[in-house]
N, C-alpha and C positions, 0 to 999 in steps of 0.2 A: 450607583454613582454614574452620572452621564456627563462627559466632558462638554463644555460649552461650545466647542468647535464642531461637535458631531451634528450631522444633518439627518433628521428623522422625519419621515412623512407622517402627517397627523393621523393617518388611518392605521398606523402600526401600533402594536401593544408591547410595551416594555414593562415587565413586572418589576416591582420594587425589590432592590437588591442586586439587580443586574449591573455589571460594570461595562461601560461603553467608553473606550479611550478616544484620543483626539483624532479628529478628521474622519471618523467612521461615517459612512453613508448607509442609511437604512431606508430602502424604498417603500412603496405602499404595501399595506396588508401583510406585514410581517408580524410574527410573534416571537418574543425573546423572553425566556423564562428567568426566574429570580436568581438562579445559580449560574448564569451564563456570563462569561467575560469575553469581550470582543476587542482585539488589538487594534492599534492605530492604523488608520487608512484602509481598513478592510471595507469592502463594498458588498452590500446585500441588495440585489436587484429589486425583487418584489416577491410577495407570496411565499416567504420562507419561514419555516418553523425551526427554532433552535431551543432545545429544552434540556432538562437535566443538568448535571454538573459538567459543563462544557467550557473548555478553554480554547479560544481561537486566537492565533497569533496575528501578526501584522501583514498588511498588504495582500490579503486574500481577496479573491473575487468569487462570490457565491451567487449563482444564478437562480432564476425563479423556480419555485416548487421543490427546492431541496429541503430535506428533513434531516436535521443533525441532532444527535444526543437523545433521541427518543428511546423508550423502553424496547429492549431487544426481544427477539422471537424465541429465545431459549425458554422452554416450558418450566425449567427449574428456577427461573428468575422470579424473585418475590420482592422486588423494589428495593434491593440493597443499594447503598449509595455508591454506585460505580460511575464511571465517567468516560468522556472522550477528550482527547487532546489533539489539536490541529496546529501545525507549525505556521510558517510564513510563506508568502508568495505562491500559494496554491490557487488553481482554478478549478472550481467545483461547479460543474455544469448542471443543466436542468434535470430535475427529478432524481438527483443523487440522494441515496439514503445511507447514513452512517449511524450505527446503533451503539449504545453504551456497552461497556464490558460486563463481565460477570465475576462473582467471587471464585468460581471454578477456574477462571483464567488469572490474569494479573490485574483484574478490576479496571482495566482501561482498554479502550480502542484508540489507537494512536496513528496519526498521519504526520509524516515528516514535512519537508520543505520542497517547494517548487515542483509539485506534482500536478498532473492534469487528469482529472476524473471526468470523463465525458458523460453524455446523456444516459440516464438510467443505471449508472453504476451502483451496485449495492455492496457495502462494506459491513459485514456482520460483526457481532460482538467479539471482542478480544483480538481483532486483527491488528497487526503491526505493519505499517507501510513505511518504507524508507524515504529517500529523497530522489527527486528527478525521475519519478515513475510516470508512465502513461498507461491509462486503462481506457480502452475504447468503449463505444456504446454498448450497454447491456452486459458488461462484465459483472459476474457475481462471485463474491468470495464468501465461502462458508466460515463459520466461527473458527477462531484461533489460527487463521492463516497468517503467515509471515511472508512479506514481499520485500526483498532487499533492494538497494539503490539501483537506479537506471534500468529497472525491468520495464518491458513493454508487453502489454497483454492485449491481444486482438479482440475485436468485438464478438459478443455472444459467447464468450468463454466462461465456463463455470469451474471453480476450483474447490475441491473437497476440503472439509474442515481439517485442521491440523497440518495441512500441507505447507512445505517450505518452497519458496521460489527464490533462486539465487540471484546474485547481482549480475546485471547485464544480460539477463535471460530475455529471449524474445519468444512469445507464444502466439502462434497463428490463430486467426479467428475461428469461431465455432468449435473450439477444442473443449474436451472434458479432461480435467487434470485430477488424478486420484492418487498420485505419488509425488514425491519431491523432485524438483528439477534443479540440477546442479548449476553453478555459475557459468555464464557465457554461452549456454546451450540454446539452440533454436529447437523448439518443439511444436508439434501440431498433431491434431487428430483426437479421436474419441475411442479409446483412451489415448492421451497424448504420448507420442514417442519422439525420440531425438532425431533431428535432421541436420546435424552439423553444428557449426559455430557461427556466431554473429561477428565475423571477422571485420567486415566493413564498418560496423558500428564501433568496434574497438579501435580501429585506426582513426576514425573521426574523433574519438574521445581521447586521443593522444597516447595510446599504448605503444610502447617501443616495439621494434621489430623482434627483439629477443624475447620480450614478454609474449607477443603473439605466437611466436614459434613454440615457446614453452606450453602455452595453452593448447596448441594443436597436439603436442605430445601427450598432455594430460587427457585430452579427448580420446586419443588412440588407446591409452592405457585403460580408460573406463569402458570404451565401446568397441574397440577393434581387437583387443588382445585375448578375449575369452577368459580373462581372469575373474575370480570371484571378487566381490566387493572388498573382502578383507585383504586379499593379496594385492588388489589394485590400490588400496589405501597405502599399503607399505611402499609400493612403487612410487606413488605420488609424494610421499614424505621424503623419499630419496631425491626426487626431482626438485622438491621445494628447497633443498639445501642450496642449490645453485640458483634457483629462480623463486624468490619469496612469493611472487604472485600466485604460485600454486598452492600456497597455504589456504587460499580461499576455497579450493576444492577440499583440502584436508579438514578444515574447520567445518565445512558444510556436511561432509560425511559423518563427522563426529556427532553432529546435532540431529541428523536425519533419523526420524522415527518411523516413517511410513515406507521407507525404502525409496530408491531413486528410480526414475523412468529408465528403461533399457530396451 
């Protein structure tokens, strides 16, 4: 189904069964597979491939030579009906690749809302990206990586499969991430290590002075107190009684499986 208000260049191929909503623009030499749905007012510049079971929300901008929803690179994958889901207001720049999920994961690769994926970003199978994230040029995410809201990942950074990246994390360019990075941390290096907190970023995003102070205390507990992870988690739970923002650390440590950077 193609809405009559959609603008589609005659050189593009739209397979029968694809759903194209109102005021979508599809530029020249694009390919849209039969199981694709593209939300209203989304713009496809040119030379874009969107395949597989792929749902794209509204008001996205997708630039030339992006490839979305193609078969993933997991050698166990044998064409199971897995999918990708992309939210609203995302900017997906040139040569970005986002691969469909696997049945070993949650069968979906998912991108939230208002993210910027710069040139050559690769999102592997089963990754989950939150909202308001920025990934600079040539960022590579292995399979099953989860990135929480407001994370910023510097260019040329590679993240190992199954890693968790907490909310408001900032990772410097050319880093290699092989363990989980707790919320609010600045990290850099290969392998990535903590370098403090993104305090200025928190202030710009409206965090109160008391919340910022509590986050500083949480950082000291994790990285300055010489506590084990288990004893640090107990201290963080006590701090969270007075400052609920610290529950983001507690929840993160609860779900961490690869261990956190230290």
